[in-house]
Backbone bond lengths (Angstrom), bond angles and torsions (degrees), N, CA, C in turn:
res aa  C-N    CA-C-N  psi(-1)  N-CA   C-N-CA  omega(-1)  CA-C   N-CA-C  phi
1 M - - - 1.450 - - 1.471 111.12 -
2 R 1.344 119.61 135.38 1.459 122.55 178.80 1.485 111.77 -67.73
3 N 1.330 119.15 133.23 1.434 119.67 176.37 1.506 111.21 -73.69
4 V 1.357 117.09 126.86 1.477 121.64 -178.78 1.514 108.59 -90.98
5 P 1.329 118.05 125.12 1.428 121.28 178.49 1.535 108.16 -58.21
6 K 1.364 116.75 141.90 1.425 123.85 177.95 1.478 113.03 -124.39
7 R 1.359 117.21 147.36 1.409 121.61 177.08 1.485 110.60 -109.86
8 H 1.282 119.28 138.99 1.505 125.57 -174.69 1.476 110.24 -84.65
9 H 1.375 117.29 119.45 1.458 120.58 176.15 1.523 110.37 -108.14
10 N 1.319 116.39 134.40 1.423 120.93 168.83 1.554 110.03 -90.34
11 T 1.324 114.66 116.03 1.424 117.18 -177.32 1.523 112.04 -119.18
12 A 1.337 113.49 39.33 1.447 119.98 178.38 1.472 110.63 -59.55
13 Q 1.410 115.61 145.09 1.460 120.17 -177.04 1.537 111.85 -62.01
14 K 1.293 112.51 134.28 1.525 119.55 175.65 1.515 107.31 -122.79
15 T 1.302 116.74 145.97 1.446 120.28 174.96 1.535 113.88 -98.75
16 H 1.308 115.39 -20.98 1.435 121.44 -178.58 1.527 110.73 -135.88
17 F 1.348 117.19 153.40 1.462 123.39 176.13 1.559 104.64 -141.33
18 R 1.321 113.42 114.77 1.483 120.50 179.19 1.567 111.95 51.76
19 G 1.253 114.04 40.55 1.467 119.82 179.19 1.527 116.37 87.00
20 Y 1.361 115.66 -4.37 1.410 121.48 -178.28 1.493 111.26 -94.57
21 A 1.380 119.85 124.34 1.488 121.73 178.78 1.500 105.63 -76.53
22 I 1.357 116.78 119.09 1.461 120.77 -177.09 1.566 111.03 -75.57
23 P 1.360 115.68 117.20 1.505 118.06 -178.61 1.461 114.21 -87.24
24 G 1.345 115.97 174.74 1.463 117.81 173.05 1.482 113.56 89.94
25 P 1.404 115.54 173.05 1.429 120.66 -172.92 1.562 107.58 -70.80
26 T 1.405 112.27 152.28 1.443 117.58 171.45 1.480 106.74 -78.93
27 V 1.390 114.39 172.23 1.440 121.71 -174.17 1.549 105.79 -114.96
28 P 1.363 112.83 136.13 1.523 118.80 -175.04 1.565 111.42 -51.36
29 Q 1.353 115.27 -44.24 1.488 115.30 -176.04 1.497 113.28 -64.03
30 I 1.394 113.61 -29.95 1.496 115.51 177.76 1.502 109.88 -72.39
31 S 1.293 115.40 -38.96 1.503 118.97 -175.10 1.534 109.64 -72.09
32 T 1.342 118.59 -35.77 1.466 118.08 -171.90 1.532 113.16 -97.89
33 S 1.321 117.70 -22.52 1.487 117.93 178.55 1.509 106.94 -153.68
34 G 1.334 114.55 129.96 1.423 121.39 -174.36 1.545 114.72 -82.15
35 D 1.303 116.23 1.39 1.415 118.64 -172.94 1.549 111.46 -128.45
36 L 1.332 117.67 151.97 1.482 124.48 -179.72 1.466 109.49 -146.96
37 D 1.365 120.53 133.72 1.423 121.25 172.73 1.533 108.72 -101.57
38 I 1.322 113.41 129.99 1.439 122.37 178.80 1.532 110.72 -118.93
39 P 1.365 117.86 133.71 1.478 116.41 -179.95 1.544 113.17 -58.69
40 E 1.270 113.09 155.68 1.485 117.48 -171.77 1.528 113.05 -59.69
41 G 1.363 116.18 -31.15 1.511 118.28 178.88 1.529 115.49 -83.21
42 E 1.334 117.63 6.34 1.441 120.12 -178.17 1.551 109.83 -124.52
43 T 1.329 114.75 158.82 1.485 118.04 175.70 1.582 108.06 -128.83
44 L 1.271 114.03 154.85 1.522 121.63 172.18 1.468 108.88 -111.49
45 D 1.336 116.11 117.08 1.453 121.13 -168.39 1.532 110.69 -127.17
46 A 1.373 113.82 149.49 1.472 120.60 176.41 1.505 109.62 -65.44
47 L 1.340 115.29 141.59 1.461 119.97 -179.40 1.475 110.82 -128.16
48 C 1.354 117.93 -64.84 1.498 120.45 177.38 1.532 110.46 -150.30
49 G 1.314 118.66 129.78 1.407 120.56 -176.67 1.617 109.71 57.35
50 H 1.350 114.99 -128.04 1.408 119.43 176.35 1.534 113.32 -90.15
51 F 1.322 114.90 -2.84 1.492 116.91 -179.55 1.553 110.84 -75.41
52 R 1.276 112.86 147.01 1.450 119.60 178.48 1.529 109.50 -132.33
53 I 1.308 114.27 170.68 1.438 119.45 -175.62 1.547 110.40 -134.29
54 I 1.293 118.31 139.01 1.495 122.80 178.83 1.529 105.92 -99.21
55 Q 1.303 116.66 126.25 1.479 120.14 -179.21 1.515 110.97 -144.19
56 L 1.301 117.34 160.39 1.429 122.73 -179.72 1.505 110.76 -69.96
57 R 1.312 117.94 138.99 1.442 123.05 177.80 1.526 110.48 -60.77
58 K 1.379 116.06 -42.20 1.448 119.34 -177.28 1.517 115.32 -118.00
59 G 1.288 116.87 16.12 1.441 121.27 172.64 1.525 113.44 -102.09
60 H 1.330 115.82 -153.02 1.464 118.55 177.41 1.507 110.11 -72.84
61 R 1.378 113.21 130.34 1.461 119.15 177.34 1.490 112.04 -118.70
62 Y 1.290 119.81 152.42 1.448 121.05 -170.18 1.547 109.51 -63.44
63 S 1.308 115.08 153.85 1.468 118.38 -174.11 1.567 108.43 -130.50
64 T 1.336 111.93 174.54 1.511 121.06 173.04 1.563 108.78 -59.27
65 D 1.262 119.68 -36.75 1.462 123.17 179.02 1.532 110.57 -55.67
66 D 1.288 114.51 -45.58 1.481 118.45 -178.01 1.522 113.60 -64.68
67 I 1.360 109.97 -48.54 1.491 115.74 179.65 1.527 111.50 -58.87
68 L 1.297 117.29 -43.68 1.453 122.78 -176.30 1.539 111.99 -63.93
69 T 1.329 115.54 -36.46 1.448 121.40 178.15 1.533 110.30 -61.62
70 A 1.337 114.80 -49.71 1.487 116.57 -179.55 1.549 109.59 -67.28
71 W 1.283 120.23 -40.66 1.424 121.86 179.61 1.603 111.51 -60.76
72 Y 1.325 115.66 -46.64 1.410 120.05 -174.26 1.549 110.85 -69.85
73 G 1.295 117.77 -43.04 1.458 120.46 177.85 1.512 113.38 -63.48
74 T 1.350 116.91 -46.95 1.477 120.10 -179.50 1.568 112.15 -68.47
75 S 1.304 114.86 -25.58 1.489 122.12 177.95 1.462 112.77 -66.96
76 W 1.369 118.85 -40.18 1.412 121.82 -169.35 1.484 116.61 -116.55
77 C 1.284 121.07 -3.19 1.467 122.83 177.00 1.569 107.61 -70.11
78 P 1.309 118.23 138.26 1.474 120.25 -172.62 1.530 110.77 -65.61
79 T 1.272 117.08 -41.57 1.526 121.42 177.48 1.489 107.79 -155.06
80 V 1.349 116.32 145.50 1.426 119.46 -173.68 1.530 110.24 -135.96
81 S 1.348 116.58 103.98 1.447 121.94 172.06 1.544 110.21 -114.67
82 S 1.402 116.82 -16.41 1.438 119.26 178.19 1.553 108.95 -142.93
83 I 1.376 115.15 136.90 1.427 119.87 -176.08 1.549 110.99 -127.03
84 L 1.308 116.89 135.28 1.459 120.98 171.64 1.563 109.60 -113.08
85 D 1.312 117.99 129.58 1.471 119.26 177.44 1.504 107.04 -116.66
86 L 1.349 115.70 117.07 1.495 121.86 -176.72 1.507 108.23 -94.22
87 G 1.402 113.22 140.16 1.441 118.26 -177.59 1.513 108.38 53.94
88 S 1.341 115.62 58.50 1.459 120.13 -165.76 1.541 115.57 -81.19
89 G 1.349 116.34 -6.30 1.482 118.83 176.90 1.495 113.55 54.86
90 I 1.321 116.73 -133.73 1.491 121.57 -179.01 1.512 112.17 -82.76
91 G 1.334 117.01 6.66 1.492 118.26 173.20 1.497 116.38 99.73
92 T 1.336 117.82 3.40 1.502 118.33 -172.44 1.480 115.20 -57.69
93 V 1.385 118.01 -52.17 1.397 122.66 -179.24 1.548 111.44 -61.31
94 A 1.308 118.48 -44.26 1.471 120.40 178.20 1.465 112.51 -63.90
95 I 1.342 121.06 -39.21 1.475 118.93 -176.12 1.496 110.83 -70.83
96 V 1.408 116.07 -39.15 1.422 117.01 179.52 1.518 110.79 -68.12
97 A 1.330 119.64 -37.32 1.484 121.40 175.12 1.496 110.47 -64.33
98 A 1.327 120.46 -37.45 1.471 122.51 -179.96 1.503 110.69 -68.82
99 W 1.327 117.51 -35.63 1.470 122.41 173.92 1.530 111.05 -62.05
100 R 1.337 116.63 -42.06 1.480 117.52 -176.38 1.486 111.76 -84.26
101 C 1.364 120.78 -16.24 1.431 124.33 177.64 1.547 108.76 -125.50
102 P 1.346 117.15 77.98 1.427 119.20 -171.47 1.462 118.93 -62.44
103 G 1.310 119.63 -17.45 1.455 120.95 -179.11 1.495 113.18 -97.17
104 A 1.326 117.63 -2.81 1.516 120.07 -175.74 1.471 114.28 -81.76
105 K 1.322 114.54 145.98 1.497 123.42 168.66 1.453 107.75 -92.68
106 V 1.354 116.55 145.17 1.482 124.07 -166.78 1.474 108.71 -128.76
107 V 1.381 118.04 130.11 1.444 123.02 170.94 1.564 106.02 -119.34
108 T 1.309 113.83 130.86 1.472 118.93 176.60 1.485 110.63 -119.95
109 I 1.381 114.31 150.32 1.502 119.19 179.05 1.553 105.03 -130.40
110 E 1.318 114.14 124.24 1.463 121.95 178.12 1.501 109.55 -141.70
111 A 1.335 120.37 137.03 1.438 126.19 -176.90 1.562 113.18 -87.02
112 Q 1.292 117.08 -28.15 1.518 119.48 -173.75 1.486 110.87 -86.14
113 P 1.362 121.25 114.94 1.436 122.35 -176.61 1.542 111.75 -58.31
114 E 1.233 120.42 -35.82 1.498 120.80 -178.41 1.504 109.57 -62.87
115 S 1.312 116.88 -41.99 1.485 122.32 -179.74 1.537 109.81 -66.41
116 V 1.372 115.31 -42.42 1.450 120.92 -179.83 1.545 108.99 -60.16
117 T 1.323 118.75 -41.79 1.427 121.43 -177.35 1.543 109.58 -64.98
118 L 1.300 115.26 -40.54 1.437 118.02 178.54 1.510 113.06 -67.56
119 A 1.324 115.86 -39.08 1.500 120.25 178.36 1.547 109.51 -62.85
120 R 1.305 116.47 -39.34 1.505 117.76 -178.88 1.586 110.28 -68.10
121 K 1.329 113.21 -39.60 1.497 115.88 176.16 1.507 110.93 -60.75
122 S 1.293 117.06 -44.25 1.489 119.39 178.94 1.489 114.57 -63.03
123 A 1.394 113.72 -42.91 1.450 117.86 176.59 1.483 111.10 -59.66
124 D 1.364 120.30 -42.77 1.470 123.59 178.56 1.496 109.59 -60.18
125 W 1.338 115.99 -49.69 1.453 120.75 -175.67 1.502 113.55 -59.42
126 N 1.368 116.02 -37.80 1.462 121.42 178.89 1.539 115.77 -85.47
127 G 1.307 115.18 5.09 1.506 121.41 178.12 1.615 109.43 67.66
128 L 1.300 114.49 32.46 1.492 119.79 -178.85 1.535 113.90 -100.82
129 S 1.315 119.44 -7.17 1.465 120.75 -171.72 1.532 114.70 -55.30
130 G 1.398 116.04 -32.98 1.468 117.17 176.95 1.480 114.85 -68.75
131 R 1.328 118.04 -18.40 1.448 122.83 -179.28 1.546 114.65 -101.97
132 F 1.334 116.16 -12.31 1.456 122.92 -171.96 1.538 109.55 -108.16
133 D 1.329 113.45 139.67 1.473 123.58 169.81 1.525 105.07 -123.17
134 I 1.283 116.97 97.20 1.507 123.56 -175.54 1.499 109.97 -94.95
135 R 1.309 117.00 107.14 1.485 122.29 -175.99 1.496 111.66 -104.53
136 E 1.280 113.12 137.83 1.518 122.18 178.39 1.486 108.02 -96.42
137 G 1.307 119.22 115.83 1.442 122.83 -179.89 1.485 112.31 169.25
138 D 1.345 115.22 179.57 1.458 124.24 -176.60 1.523 108.91 -94.35
139 L 1.302 118.72 127.96 1.474 121.71 -179.01 1.532 113.08 -61.56
140 R 1.348 116.33 -18.13 1.440 118.72 178.65 1.538 111.94 -85.80
141 D 1.260 118.31 -8.03 1.454 120.95 179.75 1.545 107.74 -80.59
142 P 1.377 117.00 120.29 1.421 120.32 178.67 1.533 116.18 -60.05
143 A 1.344 116.63 -21.57 1.422 121.93 -175.83 1.605 109.31 -82.77
144 I 1.266 119.33 -11.07 1.474 119.78 -175.64 1.533 110.55 -73.51
145 L 1.299 118.00 -22.65 1.498 124.92 178.42 1.514 107.74 -128.27
146 G 1.340 114.95 140.32 1.445 118.50 170.94 1.546 115.26 -66.16
147 E 1.288 117.87 145.02 1.475 118.51 -174.67 1.519 109.88 -56.32
148 D 1.320 118.43 -33.68 1.475 123.40 -174.99 1.559 111.94 -95.15
149 E 1.314 121.36 4.33 1.391 122.85 179.46 1.604 107.26 -73.33
150 R 1.310 116.77 129.74 1.463 124.14 -177.76 1.489 109.00 -136.69
151 F 1.370 117.06 148.78 1.399 125.43 -170.86 1.560 109.16 -136.16
152 D 1.347 114.95 142.91 1.428 116.96 176.40 1.503 111.84 -73.77
153 L 1.341 115.30 -35.36 1.486 123.04 -178.85 1.498 110.37 -132.24
154 V 1.314 115.57 126.01 1.476 123.51 171.57 1.542 108.62 -111.99
155 L 1.268 114.09 133.01 1.498 119.54 -177.97 1.552 108.66 -122.76
156 G 1.328 114.35 153.46 1.455 120.27 175.51 1.509 112.11 -162.08
157 S 1.276 114.37 135.27 1.449 123.00 172.58 1.575 106.12 -120.14
158 P 1.309 115.75 76.35 1.513 122.38 -168.90 1.523 109.41 -71.21
159 P 1.375 116.96 160.16 1.407 119.65 169.03 1.565 108.42 -65.83
160 Y 1.331 114.75 157.38 1.431 118.13 -170.83 1.514 116.04 -103.58
161 F 1.342 118.22 -21.63 1.433 121.24 -164.24 1.565 112.61 -126.82
162 P 1.321 117.35 141.64 1.456 118.41 172.32 1.523 114.11 -63.43
163 P 1.311 120.65 148.25 1.468 119.72 178.30 1.524 111.98 -56.82
164 G 1.341 113.53 139.97 1.449 119.15 177.72 1.529 113.54 85.38
165 S 1.336 117.88 0.83 1.435 119.42 -177.17 1.532 114.26 -89.82
166 G 1.360 114.76 -1.77 1.483 119.37 -178.08 1.480 108.51 -167.61
167 V 1.344 112.52 -175.64 1.484 120.40 178.35 1.580 106.28 -72.43
168 E 1.281 118.17 121.59 1.434 120.39 -169.73 1.484 115.34 -85.70
169 G 1.372 117.51 -19.56 1.445 119.67 176.17 1.496 112.22 107.32
170 D 1.390 114.16 179.64 1.480 118.70 -173.77 1.456 113.91 -111.01
171 H 1.318 119.98 8.21 1.434 123.43 -178.28 1.512 110.68 -139.59
172 P 1.324 118.84 128.31 1.489 121.49 -178.76 1.520 114.64 -51.33
173 Q 1.266 115.60 -38.33 1.477 120.39 178.79 1.530 112.22 -61.45
174 K 1.384 114.43 -39.82 1.481 118.50 178.71 1.495 111.75 -69.05
175 I 1.383 116.16 -38.10 1.455 119.98 -176.63 1.475 111.15 -62.19
176 A 1.365 120.45 -45.70 1.405 123.11 -178.38 1.505 114.44 -67.97
177 C 1.331 115.93 -22.37 1.471 119.52 178.74 1.500 112.80 -82.07
178 R 1.374 117.53 -20.97 1.421 123.05 -177.42 1.535 113.06 -103.76
179 F 1.342 116.04 -33.55 1.442 120.02 -175.62 1.550 111.86 -118.00
180 E 1.332 116.63 150.89 1.461 124.71 -167.79 1.529 109.20 -79.31
181 M 1.324 116.85 71.81 1.456 122.80 -178.69 1.532 109.05 -80.78
182 R 1.344 118.48 -28.93 1.436 121.51 -173.30 1.555 105.76 -140.68
183 G 1.225 117.39 58.03 1.490 117.54 175.30 1.517 114.37 118.76
184 T 1.340 116.05 149.49 1.467 122.69 -178.20 1.509 106.77 -115.81
185 I 1.358 117.81 179.23 1.377 123.04 175.40 1.556 112.38 -58.24
186 H 1.310 113.86 -29.56 1.537 119.38 176.63 1.557 106.41 -62.43
187 D 1.327 116.39 -46.76 1.483 118.94 -178.58 1.591 113.75 -63.41
188 Y 1.353 112.17 -38.92 1.457 116.22 176.57 1.490 111.88 -63.50
189 C 1.334 118.00 -43.51 1.469 120.17 -179.65 1.534 110.50 -65.86
190 Q 1.281 118.20 -38.78 1.478 122.57 -175.91 1.544 107.76 -66.67
191 T 1.333 117.26 -45.91 1.455 119.85 178.29 1.460 114.01 -65.15
192 A 1.364 116.58 -42.78 1.481 121.73 179.51 1.530 109.08 -59.03
193 S 1.330 117.01 -50.63 1.423 122.73 -176.53 1.512 112.94 -57.95
194 A 1.315 115.43 -39.24 1.480 119.33 -177.93 1.581 112.77 -72.71
195 H 1.329 113.44 -15.72 1.573 114.00 -174.76 1.477 110.85 -125.81
196 L 1.322 120.88 25.50 1.457 123.53 174.16 1.508 110.70 -87.60
197 N 1.282 117.92 138.31 1.440 124.67 169.08 1.519 109.13 -63.05
198 N 1.277 118.98 164.36 1.544 120.51 172.20 1.485 107.86 -58.58
199 G 1.373 113.62 123.14 1.480 120.40 177.92 1.465 113.97 77.44
200 G 1.349 117.82 7.69 1.465 122.36 -178.20 1.549 108.36 -73.08
201 M 1.331 112.97 171.33 1.477 119.30 -173.20 1.510 109.82 -129.29
202 F 1.366 116.03 141.15 1.437 123.60 169.90 1.550 107.19 -109.23
203 A 1.286 116.29 125.07 1.482 120.60 178.67 1.515 106.92 -122.82
204 C 1.341 114.80 139.74 1.470 122.65 179.42 1.485 113.58 -153.85
205 V 1.315 116.13 168.78 1.484 120.06 173.64 1.515 105.09 -120.30
206 F 1.403 111.57 145.56 1.470 117.31 179.81 1.575 104.49 -161.15
207 P 1.351 115.60 154.02 1.392 121.69 179.64 1.501 113.74 -62.53
208 V 1.317 118.01 142.87 1.473 121.09 172.38 1.564 111.50 -113.93
209 N 1.298 115.16 -0.47 1.474 122.99 179.32 1.547 106.35 -139.91
210 P 1.373 112.84 123.07 1.465 130.27 3.16 1.475 116.66 -70.87
211 L 1.334 116.09 169.87 1.473 121.20 -174.53 1.463 113.37 -56.00
212 A 1.397 116.68 -33.06 1.420 119.14 -176.70 1.602 112.36 -63.64
213 Q 1.294 116.36 -25.71 1.507 119.64 176.89 1.503 107.76 -73.17
214 A 1.312 118.36 -41.76 1.494 122.99 -177.42 1.626 103.48 -64.05
215 E 1.251 117.40 -36.16 1.473 119.41 -177.29 1.536 110.67 -70.87
216 R 1.381 114.92 -34.24 1.453 119.86 179.03 1.565 111.92 -60.49
217 I 1.318 115.62 -45.93 1.429 118.13 -174.41 1.585 107.62 -74.16
218 A 1.300 119.11 -33.04 1.462 122.06 178.76 1.563 107.28 -63.91
219 D 1.325 116.27 -42.28 1.456 120.38 -178.80 1.500 111.58 -69.84
220 A 1.319 115.89 -38.76 1.461 122.43 -179.51 1.574 110.35 -63.07
221 A 1.322 112.60 -42.29 1.516 116.28 -178.89 1.541 108.58 -65.77
222 Q 1.295 115.15 -45.51 1.501 118.69 -177.05 1.519 111.13 -62.48
223 D 1.347 115.32 -43.12 1.477 118.02 179.38 1.478 114.23 -64.31
224 A 1.344 117.62 -23.16 1.519 123.09 -178.34 1.528 110.78 -97.73
225 D 1.382 117.72 9.24 1.495 123.66 -177.84 1.470 110.16 57.41
226 L 1.397 115.21 46.82 1.456 122.45 174.30 1.480 109.79 -115.44
227 T 1.257 116.98 140.17 1.502 123.02 169.88 1.551 110.50 -105.31
228 I 1.322 113.60 125.49 1.445 118.12 177.08 1.587 106.89 -76.48
229 V 1.294 116.38 100.43 1.457 120.07 -173.11 1.531 112.20 -82.19
230 R 1.353 115.53 -26.54 1.457 120.79 177.26 1.558 109.95 -138.78
231 K 1.314 115.21 145.50 1.496 119.48 177.82 1.507 106.51 -145.09
232 R 1.325 111.79 135.31 1.526 115.26 171.09 1.527 108.99 -137.41
233 E 1.352 115.35 123.14 1.437 120.16 175.19 1.500 110.59 -77.78
234 V 1.347 115.41 155.80 1.481 123.25 -173.56 1.548 106.52 -124.09
235 I 1.346 115.07 124.24 1.491 123.72 175.28 1.522 106.83 -101.62
236 L 1.235 116.34 119.37 1.480 120.31 -176.15 1.556 111.91 -70.92
237 R 1.341 114.23 -34.03 1.510 121.15 179.55 1.436 109.84 -141.04
238 E 1.300 120.34 137.85 1.448 125.12 -179.51 1.556 112.61 -51.58
239 G 1.329 117.90 129.68 1.435 119.78 179.21 1.529 115.38 99.46
240 E 1.340 112.90 -21.26 1.472 120.33 -178.89 1.515 109.22 -82.60
241 A 1.343 114.97 162.60 1.563 119.07 172.54 1.535 107.69 -73.76
242 P 1.332 114.91 153.17 1.468 117.81 174.22 1.528 111.07 -60.18
243 L 1.320 118.00 139.10 1.454 119.19 179.91 1.526 108.65 -109.87
244 L 1.305 118.63 -39.35 1.473 124.35 -179.06 1.466 112.84 -113.29
245 G 1.383 113.50 165.27 1.473 119.64 173.81 1.471 107.52 -136.87
246 L 1.361 116.20 146.20 1.425 123.23 169.31 1.530 108.20 -104.59
247 F 1.315 111.89 135.32 1.490 118.09 -173.84 1.498 113.63 -126.51
248 A 1.302 119.83 131.49 1.485 122.29 173.30 1.480 108.83 -116.49
249 M 1.349 118.12 123.78 1.455 123.57 -173.03 1.523 110.75 -123.08
250 I 1.333 113.09 145.90 1.485 121.20 170.65 1.485 109.00 -127.30
251 R 1.288 117.92 149.90 1.516 119.11 177.39 1.473 109.26 -59.61
252 S 1.295 116.76 132.83 1.468 121.67 -179.08 1.522 114.54 -56.99
253 A 1.326 111.79 -36.77 1.509 118.31 178.51 1.481 113.89 -66.43
254 D 1.406 116.22 -16.11 1.460 118.04 -178.77 1.579 109.32 -93.88
255 L 1.320 119.53 2.50 1.429 122.83 -179.10 1.540 111.06 -112.22
256 P 1.360 115.55 153.49 1.434 117.35 173.32 1.483 110.57 -57.55
257 E 1.297 117.90 150.97 1.504 120.70 -174.09 1.526 109.19 -55.92
258 E 1.349 118.69 -41.28 1.442 120.55 -173.60 1.547 113.36 -67.97
259 S 1.412 113.47 -16.08 1.511 117.88 -176.91 1.551 110.49 -96.89
260 R 1.332 115.62 -7.74 1.479 116.73 -176.27 1.491 109.60 -71.57
261 G 1.341 117.78 132.81 1.472 121.43 -179.70 1.470 114.05 80.81
262 Q 1.351 121.95 2.73 1.459 122.10 176.68 1.495 109.22 -97.86
263 T 1.326 113.34 136.33 1.515 120.73 -177.36 1.525 109.34 -125.01
264 W 1.398 115.94 125.69 1.481 115.23 172.44 1.511 106.65 -90.38
265 E 1.350 113.61 122.18 1.486 120.63 -179.68 1.516 109.34 -98.44
266 E 1.328 114.64 114.26 1.457 122.35 178.88 1.473 111.59 -80.96
267 P 1.361 117.88 157.41 1.466 122.23 169.56 1.491 113.03 -49.65
268 P 1.328 121.10 146.01 1.460 120.55 177.01 1.581 111.96 -58.87
269 L 1.244 114.72 152.17 1.501 123.52 170.15 1.446 106.64 -99.87
270 T 1.379 118.41 127.54 1.411 125.35 178.04 1.477 110.07 -104.65
271 I 1.369 118.40 129.33 1.449 123.40 -175.41 1.514 109.67 -86.51
272 R 1.284 119.37 -47.27 1.462 119.59 -177.09 1.547 111.55 -130.52
273 C 1.298 114.69 151.48 1.435 123.96 177.63 1.530 110.94 -78.34
274 N 1.280 121.33 172.91 1.473 123.33 176.89 1.496 112.99 -61.33
275 D 1.342 117.70 -33.73 1.466 121.22 178.02 1.527 115.33 -81.55
276 G 1.294 113.33 5.66 1.543 116.57 178.84 1.498 113.62 91.51
277 S 1.294 117.57 -12.44 1.522 118.29 179.41 1.504 111.29 -71.17
278 V 1.333 115.43 162.39 1.443 119.21 176.98 1.473 111.95 -71.00
279 H 1.270 118.61 133.82 1.451 124.57 -177.96 1.539 107.76 -63.49
280 P 1.357 120.00 140.69 1.508 121.89 -178.11 1.499 111.46 -56.72
281 E 1.356 120.89 -35.94 1.458 118.59 179.51 1.468 111.89 -70.91
282 Y 1.329 117.18 -39.89 1.401 117.57 179.59 1.596 112.94 -70.63
283 S 1.317 114.44 -25.81 1.499 117.96 169.02 1.494 111.58 -57.15
284 A 1.346 115.47 -44.02 1.430 123.79 -179.41 1.541 109.24 -67.40
285 V 1.311 118.04 -41.33 1.440 121.26 178.33 1.568 109.55 -63.11
286 K 1.264 119.41 -40.49 1.458 126.12 -179.57 1.569 108.54 -59.65
287 L 1.335 116.02 -39.73 1.459 119.43 178.33 1.532 110.78 -62.12
288 S 1.336 116.81 -32.50 1.444 120.09 -178.42 1.476 115.53 -67.53
289 F 1.324 116.16 -22.01 1.486 118.04 173.99 1.563 112.15 -113.24
290 G 1.298 114.67 25.61 1.479 119.53 169.32 1.538 113.54 72.01
291 F 1.365 115.48 36.42 1.478 119.81 -178.31 1.501 106.67 -121.10
292 P 1.341 116.43 136.83 1.549 117.34 -179.72 1.510 111.48 -56.13
293 P 1.324 116.53 138.15 1.450 118.62 -177.58 1.540 114.56 -71.35
């Protein structure tokens, strides 16, 4: 076997970062050993509180979309003791959700072996292996979940575009995260609806611009007997049109008849100001998942 070059990381426990008091649980690896070796092609990056994530230097890397999905779902789900993350990639959404819901058990489903390996490494590093069940497989496969498996919160940061509809990128891991190689928003909604606990919530992110994308998620929710109970559009830079939307859905059958099909539309969330600085509201949102403002 070829020796993989490694870089030495000092991971000694810190209580503050740039004046920010780091909240949340400490990590076993930080407490027991101040050093960690990471292969040259990977990086160890801050995610939430003391939790970190291992990701490829030149592959898919976690994004604002992932973070917002976990934040939105954990903010509005009525109660969370069990979480399912569909198309979980390198584990970003699941790890943030686990940090915000420390008592919850988490199941993740991801089809790319490389991403599954990274997710397992990150779960181990953060001391989450006892709470995580990381499954390799296609979320459309009925055998990947037991028929009676139910979850309080289902999360998803699905790919946005049909294959061939844009420049697909230079790394297979990136392609599957952007393009619908193994399932569409329709598939995500169908799987979520089938595995929600009574009154449970499915939260996801999806484009709202162009209009055809917003129509796709509305149709997908309706076809899966889901009501979008909350929706919040996301503006990436002040003055621009909203590009993404955050959606919180509950099975229509779990709602009073007069609430079915009704959506509360929140004011848009702006990520950056015109001058490129972090918007004050997004600074406050970052604090809610343990990230410096």
